[in-house]
C-alpha positions in Angstrom: 13.0 6.8 -69.0 14.6 5.4 -66.1 14.6 8.4 -63.1 14.7 6.6 -60.0 17.4 7.6 -58.3 19.1 4.7 -56.4 19.1 4.8 -52.5 22.3 3.9 -51.6 23.5 1.3 -48.5 23.8 3.0 -44.6 26.6 1.8 -42.6 28.0 2.7 -39.8 30.9 -0.2 -38.8 31.5 -3.9 -38.7 28.8 -4.3 -36.6 26.3 -3.3 -38.6 26.7 -5.6 -40.5 23.5 -7.6 -37.6 21.4 -3.9 -38.0 20.9 -4.1 -41.4 19.8 -7.4 -41.5 17.0 -6.5 -39.2 16.6 -3.3 -41.0 17.4 -4.5 -44.8 14.0 -5.9 -43.8 14.5 -9.2 -46.8 11.4 -11.0 -48.4 11.6 -14.3 -47.9 11.8 -14.8 -51.5 14.9 -12.6 -51.9 16.2 -14.9 -49.1 16.1 -17.8 -50.7 16.8 -16.5 -53.4 20.3 -15.0 -51.9 20.6 -18.0 -50.5 21.3 -20.1 -54.1 23.1 -17.2 -55.4 25.4 -17.2 -52.1 25.6 -21.2 -53.0 26.9 -20.9 -55.9 29.0 -17.8 -55.4 30.9 -20.2 -53.4 31.1 -23.4 -55.5 33.0 -20.8 -57.8 35.0 -19.3 -55.2 36.6 -22.7 -54.3 37.6 -22.5 -58.4 37.9 -19.0 -58.0 41.3 -16.7 -58.9 42.5 -20.7 -59.5 40.4 -21.8 -62.9 42.1 -19.1 -65.4 45.4 -20.7 -64.2 44.6 -24.6 -64.2 42.7 -23.6 -67.7 45.8 -22.3 -69.0 48.0 -24.8 -67.8 45.9 -27.7 -69.3 46.5 -25.6 -72.9 49.9 -26.0 -72.4 50.2 -22.8 -71.0 49.5 -20.8 -74.3 47.0 -17.3 -74.1 46.2 -17.5 -77.2 44.3 -20.8 -76.2 42.7 -19.7 -73.3 42.1 -16.5 -74.4 40.0 -18.8 -77.3 38.3 -21.1 -74.9 36.8 -17.5 -72.6 36.2 -16.0 -76.4 34.1 -19.2 -77.4 31.5 -19.5 -74.2 31.2 -15.5 -74.6 30.5 -15.5 -78.2 27.6 -18.4 -78.2 26.6 -16.5 -74.9 26.0 -13.6 -77.5 23.8 -14.9 -79.7 21.9 -17.7 -77.8 21.2 -14.8 -74.4 17.7 -14.3 -76.4 16.6 -17.9 -77.2 17.3 -17.7 -73.4 14.6 -15.3 -72.3 12.3 -16.8 -74.4 12.7 -20.3 -72.7 12.4 -17.9 -69.8 9.0 -17.0 -71.0 7.2 -20.0 -71.7 8.2 -22.5 -68.6 8.9 -19.6 -66.3 11.7 -17.9 -64.3 11.1 -20.6 -60.6 11.7 -23.3 -63.4 14.5 -21.7 -65.4 17.0 -21.0 -62.5 16.1 -25.3 -61.2 17.3 -26.2 -64.6 20.2 -24.4 -65.0 21.5 -25.4 -61.2 20.7 -29.5 -62.8 22.5 -28.3 -65.8 25.2 -26.4 -64.2 26.8 -29.3 -62.5 27.8 -31.0 -66.0 30.0 -28.4 -66.1 32.3 -28.9 -63.3 32.2 -32.7 -63.9 33.3 -31.8 -67.7 35.8 -28.9 -66.3 37.5 -32.2 -64.6 37.9 -34.5 -67.6 39.4 -31.8 -69.6 41.5 -31.1 -67.1 42.5 -34.5 -67.4 43.2 -35.5 -70.9 42.6 -32.5 -72.5 40.2 -33.9 -75.0 38.8 -31.9 -77.3 35.4 -33.2 -76.7 35.5 -32.8 -73.8 36.3 -28.5 -73.8 33.5 -28.7 -77.0 31.1 -30.1 -74.1 31.7 -28.0 -71.1 31.4 -24.6 -73.4 27.9 -26.1 -74.3 27.3 -26.8 -70.4 28.4 -23.2 -69.8 26.1 -21.3 -72.2 22.9 -23.6 -71.2 23.8 -22.7 -67.7 23.9 -19.0 -68.5 21.2 -19.2 -71.1 18.4 -20.4 -68.1 20.3 -18.2 -64.8 21.5 -15.0 -65.3 17.7 -13.3 -66.9 16.0 -15.1 -64.4 18.0 -15.1 -61.4 18.6 -10.8 -61.8 14.4 -10.7 -63.0 13.6 -12.3 -59.9 16.1 -9.9 -57.6 15.0 -6.8 -59.1 11.3 -7.6 -58.4 11.9 -9.2 -54.8 13.8 -6.2 -53.7 12.6 -3.4 -51.9 12.5 -0.5 -54.2 12.6 2.1 -50.8 15.5 0.1 -49.5 17.1 -1.5 -52.4 20.8 0.1 -51.8 21.2 -1.0 -48.1 19.5 -4.9 -48.9 22.5 -5.0 -51.7 24.5 -3.9 -49.3 24.2 -6.7 -46.9 23.9 -9.4 -49.1 26.8 -8.3 -50.6 28.5 -7.9 -47.4 27.4 -11.5 -46.5 28.6 -13.1 -49.7 32.6 -11.5 -49.0 32.1 -12.7 -45.6 31.5 -16.1 -46.7 34.3 -15.8 -48.9 37.5 -14.5 -46.8 39.1 -18.4 -46.4 38.2 -19.7 -50.2 40.8 -18.4 -51.8 43.6 -19.6 -49.1 41.6 -23.5 -48.8 41.5 -24.3 -52.6 45.1 -23.2 -53.0 45.9 -25.7 -49.9 43.4 -28.8 -51.5 45.5 -27.8 -55.0 48.8 -28.4 -53.5 48.1 -31.4 -51.4 45.2 -33.1 -53.8 44.9 -31.7 -57.1 42.2 -30.1 -59.0 39.6 -33.2 -58.8 39.7 -33.2 -55.4 38.4 -28.9 -55.7 36.5 -29.7 -58.6 34.5 -32.2 -57.1 33.6 -30.4 -53.3 32.7 -27.8 -55.9 30.6 -29.7 -57.0 29.1 -30.7 -54.2 28.6 -26.8 -52.7 26.6 -26.4 -56.2 24.3 -28.8 -56.1 23.2 -27.2 -53.2 22.6 -24.3 -54.9 18.7 -25.6 -56.2 17.6 -26.3 -52.9 16.8 -23.1 -51.9 15.1 -22.2 -55.9 12.5 -24.5 -54.6 10.8 -22.0 -52.8 10.9 -19.3 -53.9 6.9 -17.7 -55.9 6.8 -18.6 -59.8 6.7 -15.2 -61.1 6.0 -15.2 -65.5 7.0 -12.8 -67.5 7.0 -12.1 -71.3 10.1 -11.3 -73.6 8.7 -9.3 -75.8 11.3 -9.1 -78.4 12.0 -10.7 -81.4 15.1 -12.5 -82.1 16.5 -9.9 -84.2 14.4 -7.4 -82.2 16.6 -7.4 -79.6 20.0 -7.4 -81.6 18.4 -4.0 -83.2 17.0 -2.4 -79.2 20.9 -3.0 -78.5 22.5 -0.3 -80.5 19.8 1.7 -80.2 20.4 5.5 -79.8 18.6 5.4 -76.0 20.5 2.5 -75.7 23.8 4.0 -76.1 24.7 4.6 -72.9 23.8 1.4 -71.5 25.9 -0.7 -74.2 29.2 1.6 -73.8 28.8 0.9 -70.0 28.5 -2.3 -69.3 30.5 -3.5 -72.7 33.5 -1.1 -70.2 32.7 -3.2 -67.6 32.2 -6.3 -69.2 36.0 -5.0 -70.4 37.6 -5.2 -67.1 35.8 -7.8 -65.8 37.7 -9.8 -68.3 41.1 -8.3 -67.4 40.2 -9.0 -63.4 39.3 -12.6 -64.1 41.0 -14.0 -66.7 44.4 -11.7 -66.6 45.4 -10.7 -63.2 44.8 -14.4 -61.0 47.5 -15.9 -64.4 49.9 -12.2 -63.7 50.3 -12.7 -60.0 50.9 -17.0 -60.5 53.6 -16.1 -62.7 55.2 -13.4 -60.4 54.0 -15.0 -57.4 56.5 -19.0 -58.9 53.5 -20.4 -59.9 52.9 -21.5 -56.0 49.5 -22.1 -55.0 49.3 -21.9 -51.5 50.8 -17.9 -52.0 48.2 -17.0 -55.0 45.9 -18.1 -52.0 46.9 -17.0 -48.9 47.6 -13.2 -50.3 43.9 -13.4 -52.3 42.4 -14.5 -48.9 44.0 -11.4 -47.5 42.9 -9.3 -49.7 38.7 -10.7 -49.3 39.6 -10.3 -45.7 40.4 -6.5 -46.1 37.9 -5.8 -48.7 35.6 -6.7 -46.1 36.1 -4.5 -43.5 37.0 -1.7 -45.7 33.4 -1.9 -46.8 31.6 -2.0 -43.4 34.5 0.9 -42.2 33.3 3.1 -45.0 30.9 4.7 -42.6 28.3 8.4 -43.2 30.6 9.3 -46.2 29.1 7.7 -49.4 26.2 8.3 -47.6 26.2 11.5 -48.0 27.0 11.8 -51.8 25.6 11.5 -54.7 24.8 8.6 -56.5 26.1 9.6 -59.6 29.0 11.8 -58.9 30.1 9.2 -56.1 29.8 6.2 -59.8 32.7 8.5 -61.7 34.8 8.8 -58.7 35.0 5.7 -57.9 35.5 4.8 -62.1 38.5 7.2 -62.0 39.7 5.5 -58.5 39.3 2.0 -59.9 41.2 2.8 -63.5 43.5 4.4 -60.8 43.8 0.6 -59.1 44.7 -0.7 -62.9 47.1 1.5 -63.0 48.7 0.6 -59.6 48.6 -3.3 -61.0 51.0 -2.3 -64.1 53.9 -1.8 -61.3 53.5 -4.3 -58.7 56.7 -6.7 -58.6 56.1 -8.8 -54.6 53.7 -10.3 -53.0 53.3 -7.9 -50.7 52.7 -5.1 -53.5 49.8 -7.4 -55.1 48.7 -7.2 -51.4 48.6 -3.7 -51.3 47.3 -2.8 -55.0 44.1 -5.7 -55.1 43.3 -4.1 -51.4 43.1 -0.8 -52.9 41.6 -1.7 -56.1 39.5 -3.6 -54.4 38.3 -0.7 -52.2 37.7 1.9 -55.6 35.7 -1.5 -57.3 33.1 -1.1 -53.8 33.0 2.5 -54.4 32.7 2.5 -57.6 29.8 -1.0 -57.9 27.3 -0.1 -55.0 26.0 2.6 -56.3 26.3 1.4 -60.1 24.4 -2.1 -59.2 22.2 -0.7 -57.4 21.2 2.0 -60.2 20.7 -1.9 -62.4 18.3 -2.7 -60.2 16.2 0.3 -60.3 16.2 0.9 -64.0 15.8 -2.4 -64.5 12.6 -2.5 -61.9 11.4 0.6 -62.7 11.2 -0.3 -66.6 8.0 -2.4 -65.2 6.8 -5.0 -67.8 10.4 -4.7 -69.9 12.0 -6.2 -67.2 13.2 -8.9 -68.5 13.9 -7.3 -72.2 16.5 -4.6 -70.4 18.0 -7.5 -68.5 18.9 -9.1 -71.8 20.5 -6.0 -73.5 23.0 -5.3 -69.4 24.2 -8.7 -70.2 24.4 -8.2 -73.8 26.6 -5.0 -73.7 28.4 -7.0 -70.9 28.4 -10.3 -73.2 30.4 -8.2 -76.2 32.2 -5.8 -73.6 34.0 -9.6 -73.0 34.3 -10.9 -76.3 35.9 -7.6 -77.1 38.1 -7.5 -75.0 38.9 -10.6 -75.9 40.0 -9.3 -79.3 42.1 -6.7 -77.2 44.7 -9.6 -75.5 45.7 -11.1 -78.6 46.4 -7.9 -80.0 48.3 -6.3 -76.7 50.0 -10.0 -76.4 50.9 -10.5 -80.0 52.4 -6.7 -80.1 53.7 -6.6 -76.5 54.7 -10.4 -75.3 54.1 -8.8 -71.6 50.8 -9.3 -69.6 51.5 -5.9 -68.3 50.1 -3.6 -71.0 45.8 -5.5 -70.8 46.0 -3.1 -67.2 46.1 -0.2 -69.2 42.8 -0.6 -71.5 41.0 -2.2 -68.3 41.9 1.1 -66.3 40.3 2.8 -70.3 37.4 1.1 -70.1 36.7 1.5 -66.2 36.7 5.3 -66.7 33.3 4.7 -69.3 32.0 3.0 -66.8 29.9 5.7 -65.1 27.9 7.1 -68.3 25.2 4.2 -67.4 
């Protein structure tokens, strides 16, 4: 059904980011859409690695309660994603994206309130805000991104945009660690809120594209589990599983390992991002010459080994080495993986938004399942190490897409 093979990004070194900007020929629509994404990434990056730590502390250092928070958020999203697509069909993608920002700002405010008094009311409102933001944002964003990128140079465009985003993220963990140490999470959330609100401005300049989501609510889930979509379900489900370990378990693991020191965690995280940016820009022609699916398979194996290495880290230096390797392996895997995702979405034609919804549901189902696995593993072992082994196995499944 999806036959087009993606063009993998071309890269020749550190100075190539300027050349890539000229050659990628980004459309104005893509410029504005990605400006929105970068600003939201910057807002999220200010919290980034520290958010699961702050939630963990707010839940009295209970891994189970922290896991239940993520389980509730992803579980609700799994059942309302098709409704978000239906709403998008009625109001248009541009308006949907704008609404997502105007609703999403409250997430930062509510999270700040919850972290101050741990009220169940603030917690419930925060989960509602997260769900509504996801409903209005991710499906139109991915649909627009697939439409705005150039089919013949989608890989080059994505490489430039991702490299730019990574460069802007280098100092964020360090800055966040300093803010948390000297000023507290209230100031950190306020800074993130301001940056996040600015992300609405570029959205007013993108074209308003209309797509009709043709699946009914129940049909969406029937399609998700059809044989024809089994590879999509397994691949993105596995990606969602390892995503949970990277986003929740790993930050908690290194924070506890580094004696709960925000400054050290932030500094090391910034060094890791910097090293990964350098490695990405130095990859050169090596990856250009490889078959994309073969590269994805190799990347999956390397990524799996990265999770194994993380099981044995015991010092800050080992965290840096293991994370730098794992970041590089993730780049090798994720770049062709995401190029192929947008190619398949674009090749779906009229069904571009339907494909996007199925992908989101697969990712979310994997995340929900992984939280359940985390509960079981932690109950049996009492350790944060063994989830890395589960993530290593999941990483191998990603390449079946």
